DRENPA-3360 file (N, C-alpha, C; in nm, 2 decimals, always signed):
BEGIN
1 = XXXXXXXX = +1.80/+1.32/-1.59/+1.81/+1.18/-1.54/+1.75/+1.09/-1.65 ~ +1.82/+0.98/-1.67/+1.77/+0.88/-1.76/+1.64/+0.81/-1.71 ~ +1.54/+0.80/-1.80/+1.42/+0.75/-1.76/+1.39/+0.62/-1.84 ~ +1.29/+0.55/-1.80/+1.25/+0.42/-1.87/+1.22/+0.45/-2.02 ~ +1.15/+0.57/-2.04/+1.12/+0.60/-2.18/+1.24/+0.63/-2.26 ~ +1.34/+0.69/-2.20/+1.47/+0.71/-2.27/+1.53/+0.57/-2.31 ~ +1.53/+0.48/-2.22/+1.58/+0.34/-2.24/+1.51/+0.27/-2.35 ~ +1.38/+0.29/-2.36/+1.30/+0.22/-2.46/+1.33/+0.27/-2.60;
9 = XXXXXXXX = +1.37/+0.40/-2.60/+1.40/+0.46/-2.74/+1.54/+0.43/-2.78 ~ +1.62/+0.37/-2.70/+1.76/+0.34/-2.75/+1.76/+0.23/-2.85 ~ +1.82/+0.25/-2.97/+1.81/+0.15/-3.08/+1.89/+0.03/-3.04 ~ +2.00/+0.04/-2.97/+2.08/-0.08/-2.93/+2.00/-0.17/-2.84 ~ +1.94/-0.11/-2.74/+1.86/-0.19/-2.65/+1.74/-0.25/-2.72 ~ +1.68/-0.18/-2.81/+1.56/-0.24/-2.89/+1.61/-0.36/-2.97 ~ +1.72/-0.34/-3.04/+1.77/-0.45/-3.12/+1.81/-0.57/-3.04 ~ +1.88/-0.55/-2.93/+1.93/-0.66/-2.85/+1.81/-0.74/-2.78;
17 = XXXXXXXX = +1.71/-0.67/-2.74/+1.59/-0.73/-2.68/+1.52/-0.82/-2.79 ~ +1.50/-0.76/-2.90/+1.43/-0.83/-3.01/+1.51/-0.96/-3.05 ~ +1.64/-0.94/-3.07/+1.72/-1.05/-3.11/+1.73/-1.16/-3.00 ~ +1.75/-1.12/-2.88/+1.76/-1.21/-2.77/+1.64/-1.30/-2.76 ~ +1.52/-1.24/-2.77/+1.39/-1.31/-2.76/+1.38/-1.41/-2.88 ~ +1.43/-1.36/-3.00/+1.43/-1.45/-3.12/+1.52/-1.57/-3.10 ~ +1.64/-1.55/-3.04/+1.73/-1.66/-3.02/+1.67/-1.76/-2.92 ~ +1.61/-1.71/-2.81/+1.55/-1.80/-2.72/+1.44/-1.89/-2.78;
25 = XXXXXXXX = +1.36/-1.83/-2.87/+1.26/-1.90/-2.94/+1.32/-2.02/-3.02 ~ +1.44/-2.00/-3.08/+1.50/-2.10/-3.16/+1.53/-2.23/-3.07 ~ +1.57/-2.20/-2.94/+1.61/-2.31/-2.85/+1.49/-2.36/-2.77 ~ +1.37/-2.30/-2.79/+1.25/-2.36/-2.73/+1.21/-2.29/-2.60 ~ +1.26/-2.17/-2.57/+1.23/-2.11/-2.44/+1.10/-2.03/-2.46 ~ +1.04/-2.00/-2.34/+0.92/-1.92/-2.34/+0.95/-1.77/-2.38 ~ +0.85/-1.70/-2.40/+0.86/-1.56/-2.44/+0.94/-1.47/-2.34 ~ +1.04/-1.40/-2.39/+1.12/-1.31/-2.31/+1.13/-1.17/-2.38;
33 = XXXXXXXX = +1.03/-1.13/-2.45/+1.03/-1.01/-2.53/+0.97/-0.90/-2.47 ~ +0.91/-0.81/-2.55/+0.86/-0.68/-2.50/+0.74/-0.70/-2.40 ~ +0.66/-0.80/-2.42/+0.54/-0.83/-2.33/+0.60/-0.85/-2.19 ~ +0.69/-0.94/-2.18/+0.75/-0.98/-2.05/+0.82/-0.86/-1.99 ~ +0.90/-0.79/-2.07/+0.99/-0.69/-2.01/+0.90/-0.57/-1.97 ~ +0.80/-0.53/-2.05/+0.72/-0.42/-2.00/+0.64/-0.45/-1.88 ~ +0.59/-0.58/-1.87/+0.52/-0.62/-1.75/+0.61/-0.62/-1.63 ~ +0.73/-0.67/-1.64/+0.82/-0.67/-1.53/+0.86/-0.53/-1.48;
41 = XXXXXXXX = +0.89/-0.45/-1.58/+0.92/-0.31/-1.55/+0.81/-0.24/-1.47 ~ +0.68/-0.26/-1.51/+0.57/-0.20/-1.45/+0.55/-0.26/-1.30 ~ +0.56/-0.39/-1.29/+0.55/-0.45/-1.16/+0.66/-0.41/-1.06 ~ +0.78/-0.40/-1.11/+0.89/-0.36/-1.02/+0.87/-0.22/-0.97 ~ +0.83/-0.13/-1.06/+0.80/+0.01/-1.02/+0.69/+0.01/-0.91 ~ +0.58/-0.07/-0.94/+0.47/-0.07/-0.86/+0.50/-0.12/-0.71 ~ +0.59/-0.22/-0.71/+0.63/-0.27/-0.58/+0.69/-0.16/-0.49 ~ +0.79/-0.09/-0.54/+0.86/+0.01/-0.46/+0.77/+0.13/-0.43;
49 = XXXXXXXX = +0.69/+0.17/-0.53/+0.59/+0.28/-0.50/+0.50/+0.24/-0.39 ~ +0.44/+0.12/-0.39/+0.34/+0.09/-0.29/+0.40/+0.06/-0.16 ~ +0.53/+0.03/-0.15/+0.60/+0.01/-0.02/+0.66/+0.14/+0.03 ~ +0.64/+0.25/-0.05/+0.69/+0.38/+0.00/+0.83/+0.42/-0.02 ~ +0.90/+0.35/-0.12/+1.04/+0.38/-0.15/+1.04/+0.51/-0.24 ~ +1.16/+0.57/-0.25/+1.17/+0.70/-0.33/+1.13/+0.67/-0.47 ~ +1.08/+0.78/-0.54/+1.04/+0.77/-0.67/+1.15/+0.73/-0.77 ~ +1.27/+0.78/-0.74/+1.38/+0.75/-0.83/+1.42/+0.60/-0.82;
57 = XXXXXXXX = +1.41/+0.54/-0.70/+1.43/+0.40/-0.68/+1.33/+0.32/-0.77 ~ +1.20/+0.37/-0.77/+1.10/+0.30/-0.85/+1.13/+0.31/-1.00 ~ +1.18/+0.43/-1.04/+1.22/+0.45/-1.18/+1.33/+0.35/-1.22 ~ +1.43/+0.34/-1.13/+1.55/+0.26/-1.16/+1.50/+0.11/-1.16 ~ +1.41/+0.07/-1.08/+1.35/-0.06/-1.08/+1.28/-0.09/-1.21 ~ +1.21/+0.01/-1.27/+1.15/-0.01/-1.40/+1.25/-0.03/-1.51 ~ +1.36/+0.05/-1.50/+1.46/+0.04/-1.60/+1.53/-0.10/-1.59 ~ +1.56/-0.14/-1.47/+1.62/-0.28/-1.45/+1.53/-0.39/-1.50;
65 = XXXXXXXX = +1.40/-0.37/-1.47/+1.30/-0.47/-1.52/+1.30/-0.48/-1.67 ~ +1.31/-0.36/-1.74/+1.30/-0.36/-1.88/+1.43/-0.42/-1.94 ~ +1.54/-0.41/-1.87/+1.67/-0.45/-1.93/+1.72/-0.59/-1.88 ~ +1.64/-0.65/-1.78/+1.70/-0.76/-1.71/+1.73/-0.89/-1.80 ~ +1.66/-0.90/-1.91/+1.69/-1.02/-1.99/+1.77/-0.98/-2.12 ~ +1.83/-0.87/-2.13/+1.90/-0.83/-2.25/+2.02/-0.92/-2.28 ~ +2.07/-0.98/-2.17/+2.19/-1.07/-2.19/+2.15/-1.20/-2.27 ~ +2.02/-1.22/-2.30/+1.99/-1.34/-2.38/+2.04/-1.32/-2.52;
73 = XXXXXXXX = +2.07/-1.20/-2.56/+2.13/-1.18/-2.70/+2.27/-1.25/-2.71 ~ +2.33/-1.27/-2.59/+2.46/-1.34/-2.59/+2.44/-1.49/-2.57 ~ +2.37/-1.53/-2.47/+2.35/-1.67/-2.44/+2.25/-1.67/-2.32 ~ +2.17/-1.78/-2.32/+2.08/-1.80/-2.20/+2.16/-1.83/-2.08 ~ +2.28/-1.89/-2.09/+2.36/-1.92/-1.97/+2.42/-1.79/-1.92 ~ +2.40/-1.77/-1.79/+2.45/-1.66/-1.72/+2.41/-1.53/-1.78 ~ +2.29/-1.52/-1.84/+2.24/-1.40/-1.91/+2.23/-1.28/-1.81 ~ +2.22/-1.31/-1.68/+2.21/-1.20/-1.59/+2.35/-1.12/-1.59;
81 = XXXXXXXX = +2.46/-1.20/-1.59/+2.59/-1.14/-1.59/+2.62/-1.06/-1.72 ~ +2.59/-1.13/-1.83/+2.62/-1.06/-1.96/+2.53/-0.94/-1.98 ~ +2.40/-0.96/-1.93/+2.31/-0.84/-1.94/+2.36/-0.72/-1.86 ~ +2.41/-0.75/-1.74/+2.46/-0.64/-1.66/+2.58/-0.57/-1.73 ~ +2.66/-0.64/-1.80/+2.77/-0.58/-1.87/+2.73/-0.49/-1.99 ~ +2.63/-0.55/-2.06/+2.57/-0.47/-2.17/+2.50/-0.34/-2.12 ~ +2.43/-0.36/-2.01/+2.36/-0.24/-1.95/+2.45/-0.14/-1.90 ~ +2.57/-0.18/-1.85/+2.67/-0.09/-1.80/+2.71/+0.01/-1.91;
89 = XXXXXXXX = +2.75/-0.06/-2.03/+2.80/+0.02/-2.14/+2.69/+0.12/-2.19 ~ +2.57/+0.07/-2.22/+2.46/+0.15/-2.28/+2.42/+0.26/-2.18 ~ +2.39/+0.23/-2.06/+2.35/+0.33/-1.96/+2.45/+0.44/-1.94 ~ +2.58/+0.40/-1.93/+2.69/+0.49/-1.92/+2.69/+0.59/-2.04 ~ +2.68/+0.53/-2.16/+2.68/+0.62/-2.28/+2.56/+0.71/-2.28 ~ +2.45/+0.67/-2.22/+2.33/+0.75/-2.21/+2.34/+0.86/-2.10 ~ +2.45/+0.86/-2.02/+2.47/+0.96/-1.93/+2.41/+0.94/-1.79 ~ +2.38/+0.81/-1.76/+2.33/+0.78/-1.62/+2.45/+0.79/-1.52;
97 = XXXXXXXX = +2.43/+0.85/-1.41/+2.53/+0.86/-1.31/+2.58/+0.73/-1.26 ~ +2.71/+0.71/-1.23/+2.77/+0.58/-1.20/+2.70/+0.51/-1.08 ~ +2.66/+0.58/-0.98/+2.59/+0.52/-0.87/+2.46/+0.45/-0.91 ~ +2.39/+0.52/-1.00/+2.26/+0.46/-1.05/+2.29/+0.34/-1.15 ~ +2.39/+0.36/-1.23/+2.43/+0.24/-1.31/+2.46/+0.12/-1.23 ~ +2.54/+0.14/-1.12/+2.58/+0.04/-1.03/+2.45/-0.03/-0.97 ~ +2.35/+0.05/-0.93/+2.23/-0.01/-0.88/+2.16/-0.10/-0.98 ~ +2.15/-0.05/-1.10/+2.07/-0.12/-1.20/+2.14/-0.25/-1.25;
105 = XXXXXXXX = +2.28/-0.24/-1.27/+2.35/-0.36/-1.32/+2.36/-0.47/-1.21 ~ +2.36/-0.43/-1.08/+2.37/-0.53/-0.98/+2.23/-0.60/-0.97 ~ +2.12/-0.53/-0.99/+1.99/-0.59/-1.00/+1.98/-0.69/-1.11 ~ +2.03/-0.65/-1.23/+2.02/-0.74/-1.35/+2.10/-0.86/-1.32 ~ +2.22/-0.84/-1.26/+2.31/-0.96/-1.24/+2.26/-1.05/-1.14 ~ +2.17/-1.01/-1.05/+2.12/-1.09/-0.94/+1.98/-1.14/-0.96 ~ +1.92/-1.14/-1.08/+1.78/-1.18/-1.09/+1.76/-1.33/-1.12 ~ +1.87/-1.40/-1.15/+1.86/-1.54/-1.18/+1.86/-1.62/-1.04;
113 = XXXXXXXX = +1.77/-1.72/-1.04/+1.75/-1.79/-0.91/+1.87/-1.88/-0.87 ~ +1.95/-1.91/-0.97/+2.07/-2.00/-0.95/+2.17/-1.94/-0.85 ~ +2.18/-1.80/-0.86/+2.28/-1.74/-0.78/+2.24/-1.60/-0.73 ~ +2.12/-1.55/-0.77/+2.08/-1.42/-0.74/+2.06/-1.39/-0.59 ~ +2.07/-1.26/-0.56/+2.05/-1.22/-0.42/+1.99/-1.08/-0.43 ~ +1.90/-1.04/-0.33/+1.84/-0.91/-0.33/+1.94/-0.81/-0.26 ~ +2.04/-0.76/-0.34/+2.15/-0.68/-0.29/+2.11/-0.53/-0.26 ~ +2.00/-0.49/-0.32/+1.95/-0.36/-0.30/+1.80/-0.35/-0.32;
121 = XXXXXXXX = +1.73/-0.24/-0.30/+1.59/-0.23/-0.32/+1.54/-0.26/-0.46 ~ +1.62/-0.21/-0.56/+1.59/-0.23/-0.70/+1.60/-0.38/-0.73 ~ +1.71/-0.45/-0.69/+1.72/-0.59/-0.71/+1.61/-0.67/-0.65 ~ +1.57/-0.64/-0.53/+1.46/-0.71/-0.47/+1.33/-0.70/-0.54 ~ +1.30/-0.57/-0.59/+1.18/-0.55/-0.67/+1.18/-0.62/-0.80 ~ +1.30/-0.63/-0.86/+1.31/-0.70/-0.99/+1.29/-0.85/-0.98 ~ +1.35/-0.90/-0.87/+1.33/-1.05/-0.85/+1.18/-1.08/-0.84 ~ +1.11/-1.01/-0.75/+0.97/-1.04/-0.73/+0.89/-1.02/-0.86;
129 = XXXXXXXX = +0.92/-0.91/-0.93/+0.85/-0.88/-1.06/+0.87/-0.99/-1.16 ~ +0.99/-1.03/-1.18/+1.03/-1.13/-1.28/+0.97/-1.26/-1.25 ~ +0.98/-1.31/-1.13/+0.94/-1.44/-1.09/+0.78/-1.45/-1.09 ~ +0.72/-1.34/-1.08/+0.57/-1.35/-1.08/+0.51/-1.36/-1.21 ~ +0.58/-1.34/-1.32/+0.53/-1.35/-1.45/+0.53/-1.49/-1.50 ~ +0.43/-1.57/-1.45/+0.40/-1.70/-1.49/+0.27/-1.71/-1.56 ~ +0.26/-1.74/-1.69/+0.13/-1.73/-1.75/+0.13/-1.81/-1.89 ~ +0.02/-1.86/-1.93/+0.02/-1.94/-2.05/+0.05/-1.86/-2.18;
137 = XXXXXXXX = +0.03/-1.72/-2.17/+0.06/-1.64/-2.28/+0.21/-1.64/-2.32 ~ +0.30/-1.69/-2.23/+0.44/-1.69/-2.25/+0.48/-1.81/-2.33 ~ +0.40/-1.91/-2.34/+0.43/-2.04/-2.41/+0.43/-2.02/-2.56 ~ +0.54/-2.05/-2.63/+0.54/-2.03/-2.77/+0.53/-2.16/-2.85 ~ +0.54/-2.27/-2.78/+0.53/-2.40/-2.85/+0.38/-2.42/-2.88 ~ +0.34/-2.44/-3.01/+0.20/-2.46/-3.04/+0.15/-2.60/-3.02 ~ +0.24/-2.70/-3.00/+0.20/-2.84/-2.99/+0.20/-2.88/-2.84 ~ +0.09/-2.89/-2.78/+0.08/-2.92/-2.64/+0.13/-3.06/-2.61;
145 = XXXXXXXX = +0.13/-3.15/-2.71/+0.18/-3.28/-2.68/+0.33/-3.29/-2.67 ~ +0.40/-3.18/-2.70/+0.55/-3.18/-2.69/+0.59/-3.09/-2.58 ~ +0.50/-3.04/-2.50/+0.54/-2.95/-2.39/+0.64/-3.02/-2.30 ~ +0.75/-2.94/-2.26/+0.83/-2.98/-2.15/+0.77/-2.93/-2.02 ~ +0.83/-2.95/-1.90/+0.77/-2.91/-1.78/+0.75/-2.76/-1.77 ~ +0.84/-2.69/-1.82/+0.83/-2.54/-1.82/+0.71/-2.49/-1.90 ~ +0.70/-2.55/-2.02/+0.58/-2.51/-2.10/+0.45/-2.55/-2.03 ~ +0.45/-2.67/-1.97/+0.33/-2.72/-1.91/+0.29/-2.63/-1.79;
153 = XXXXXXXX = +0.39/-2.60/-1.71/+0.36/-2.52/-1.59/+0.31/-2.38/-1.63 ~ +0.38/-2.31/-1.72/+0.33/-2.18/-1.77/+0.19/-2.19/-1.83 ~ +0.17/-2.29/-1.92/+0.05/-2.30/-1.99/-0.07/-2.32/-1.89 ~ -0.04/-2.39/-1.78/-0.15/-2.42/-1.68/-0.20/-2.30/-1.61 ~ -0.11/-2.20/-1.60/-0.15/-2.08/-1.52/-0.24/-1.99/-1.61 ~ -0.37/-1.98/-1.56/-0.47/-1.90/-1.63/-0.47/-1.76/-1.58 ~ -0.43/-1.74/-1.46/-0.43/-1.60/-1.40/-0.32/-1.59/-1.31 ~ -0.25/-1.47/-1.31/-0.14/-1.45/-1.21/-0.14/-1.30/-1.18;
161 = XXXXXXXX = -0.12/-1.27/-1.05/-0.12/-1.13/-1.01/-0.04/-1.11/-0.89 ~ +0.04/-1.01/-0.88/+0.12/-0.98/-0.76/+0.06/-0.87/-0.68 ~ +0.00/-0.90/-0.57/-0.06/-0.80/-0.48/+0.04/-0.74/-0.38 ~ +0.05/-0.61/-0.38/+0.14/-0.54/-0.28/+0.06/-0.46/-0.19 ~ +0.07/-0.49/-0.06/-0.01/-0.41/+0.04/+0.09/-0.34/+0.13 ~ +0.11/-0.21/+0.10/+0.21/-0.14/+0.18/+0.18/-0.13/+0.33 ~ +0.05/-0.12/+0.36/+0.01/-0.10/+0.50/+0.04/-0.23/+0.58 ~ +0.02/-0.34/+0.52/+0.05/-0.47/+0.59/+0.19/-0.52/+0.56;
169 = XXXXXXXX = +0.26/-0.46/+0.47/+0.40/-0.50/+0.42/+0.39/-0.65/+0.38 ~ +0.29/-0.68/+0.29/+0.28/-0.81/+0.23/+0.29/-0.81/+0.08 ~ +0.35/-0.91/+0.02/+0.36/-0.92/-0.12/+0.31/-1.06/-0.16 ~ +0.19/-1.06/-0.22/+0.13/-1.19/-0.25/+0.12/-1.23/-0.39 ~ +0.17/-1.34/-0.43/+0.16/-1.39/-0.57/+0.04/-1.48/-0.57 ~ -0.06/-1.44/-0.65/-0.19/-1.51/-0.66/-0.20/-1.58/-0.80 ~ -0.21/-1.71/-0.80/-0.22/-1.79/-0.92/-0.34/-1.87/-0.93 ~ -0.40/-1.88/-1.05/-0.50/-1.98/-1.08/-0.45/-2.08/-1.18;
177 = XXXXXXXX = -0.44/-2.20/-1.14/-0.38/-2.31/-1.22/-0.48/-2.41/-1.26 ~ -0.48/-2.45/-1.38/-0.56/-2.57/-1.43/-0.49/-2.69/-1.39 ~ -0.53/-2.76/-1.29/-0.46/-2.88/-1.24/-0.48/-3.00/-1.33 ~ -0.56/-2.99/-1.43/-0.57/-3.10/-1.53/-0.45/-3.09/-1.62 ~ -0.39/-2.97/-1.63/-0.27/-2.96/-1.72/-0.15/-2.98/-1.64 ~ -0.15/-2.92/-1.51/-0.03/-2.93/-1.43/-0.07/-2.93/-1.28 ~ -0.04/-3.04/-1.21/-0.07/-3.04/-1.07/+0.01/-2.94/-0.99 ~ -0.04/-2.89/-0.88/+0.03/-2.79/-0.81/+0.17/-2.84/-0.77;
185 = XXXXXXXX = +0.18/-2.96/-0.74/+0.32/-3.02/-0.70/+0.42/-3.00/-0.81 ~ +0.37/-3.01/-0.93/+0.47/-2.99/-1.05/+0.51/-2.85/-1.06 ~ +0.43/-2.75/-1.02/+0.47/-2.61/-1.01/+0.58/-2.60/-0.91 ~ +0.57/-2.66/-0.80/+0.67/-2.65/-0.70/+0.80/-2.72/-0.74 ~ +0.79/-2.82/-0.82/+0.90/-2.90/-0.86/+1.00/-2.81/-0.93 ~ +0.96/-2.72/-1.02/+1.05/-2.63/-1.09/+1.06/-2.49/-1.04 ~ +0.97/-2.45/-0.95/+0.97/-2.31/-0.91/+1.00/-2.29/-0.76 ~ +1.03/-2.40/-0.69/+1.06/-2.39/-0.55/+1.18/-2.29/-0.52;
193 = XXXXXXXX = +1.29/-2.30/-0.60/+1.40/-2.21/-0.58/+1.36/-2.07/-0.61 ~ +1.27/-2.05/-0.71/+1.22/-1.91/-0.74/+1.14/-1.85/-0.62 ~ +1.06/-1.94/-0.56/+0.98/-1.89/-0.45/+1.07/-1.86/-0.33 ~ +1.17/-1.94/-0.31/+1.26/-1.91/-0.20/+1.33/-1.78/-0.22 ~ +1.37/-1.75/-0.35/+1.44/-1.62/-0.38/+1.34/-1.50/-0.36 ~ +1.21/-1.52/-0.40/+1.11/-1.42/-0.37/+1.09/-1.39/-0.22 ~ +1.10/-1.49/-0.14/+1.09/-1.47/+0.00/+1.20/-1.39/+0.05 ~ +1.32/-1.42/+0.01/+1.44/-1.34/+0.05/+1.43/-1.19/+0.00;
201 = XXXXXXXX = +1.37/-1.18/-0.12/+1.36/-1.04/-0.18/+1.26/-0.96/-0.09 ~ +1.14/-1.03/-0.06/+1.04/-0.96/+0.02/+1.10/-0.92/+0.16 ~ +1.18/-1.02/+0.22/+1.24/-0.99/+0.35/+1.33/-0.86/+0.34 ~ +1.40/-0.85/+0.23/+1.49/-0.74/+0.21/+1.41/-0.61/+0.21 ~ +1.29/-0.61/+0.16/+1.20/-0.50/+0.15/+1.11/-0.49/+0.28 ~ +1.15/-0.56/+0.38/+1.08/-0.56/+0.51/+0.93/-0.59/+0.50 ~ +0.91/-0.69/+0.41/+0.78/-0.74/+0.38/+0.77/-0.89/+0.39 ~ +0.65/-0.95/+0.39/+0.63/-1.09/+0.39/+0.58/-1.14/+0.25;
209 = XXXXXXXX = +0.65/-1.24/+0.20/+0.60/-1.30/+0.07/+0.50/-1.41/+0.10 ~ +0.39/-1.41/+0.02/+0.29/-1.51/+0.03/+0.26/-1.56/-0.11 ~ +0.22/-1.69/-0.11/+0.18/-1.76/-0.24/+0.04/-1.82/-0.22 ~ -0.05/-1.78/-0.31/-0.18/-1.83/-0.31/-0.21/-1.90/-0.44 ~ -0.25/-2.03/-0.44/-0.28/-2.10/-0.56/-0.42/-2.16/-0.55 ~ -0.50/-2.12/-0.65/-0.64/-2.17/-0.65/-0.71/-2.14/-0.52 ~ -0.68/-2.02/-0.47/-0.75/-1.98/-0.34/-0.69/-2.03/-0.21 ~ -0.59/-2.12/-0.22/-0.53/-2.18/-0.10/-0.40/-2.11/-0.08;
217 = XXX = -0.38/-2.07/+0.04/-0.25/-2.00/+0.08/-0.15/-2.11/+0.11 ~ -0.04/-2.12/+0.03/+0.06/-2.22/+0.05/+0.19/-2.17/+0.11 ~ +0.21/-2.04/+0.11/+0.33/-1.98/+0.17/+0.28/-1.85/+0.24;
% end
């Protein structure tokens, strides 16, 4: 069976991830490289493990998490779709069974909030893992005076953690935000659709999504 470690050792995947992150840097986007992908892979696996899903589902979620932004090597626009097509080719060549390839590419294609849907367990875990990675370490712009709203919101987040409680079936995104940099309302201005998608993903996993900011439960 193809594992996450096999995927990480694939030279095409390594090159496309590195180049995609480089291209996003050119157009001013936050970090989408190995830091983000390894974190999302780990969180996606953790979600399914803690909720009691099969180990292979958790492994596929980690693979989808590692590959979900590979489409940025083509374009930021619709990168979920292009990423799914790239993943189909590479994973098939690596010998992953068609049913597993289908699960992974559907998750990759559905992780964008503009049109994504939790179509399976792996997709739901990927959505929650990806959208929970909000943190100042992702901001690449060194000049705070030129921050756009996405830079400002990410830079304001000093701490983020996704808590998964299998016994209570709750998935809680806990954030600490410097409100001098970004008011909480500004966070919602750009992330409301993401939080709505997270709630649908949690529902698919028979769980409840919660959002806690600076100790206050908002969802």
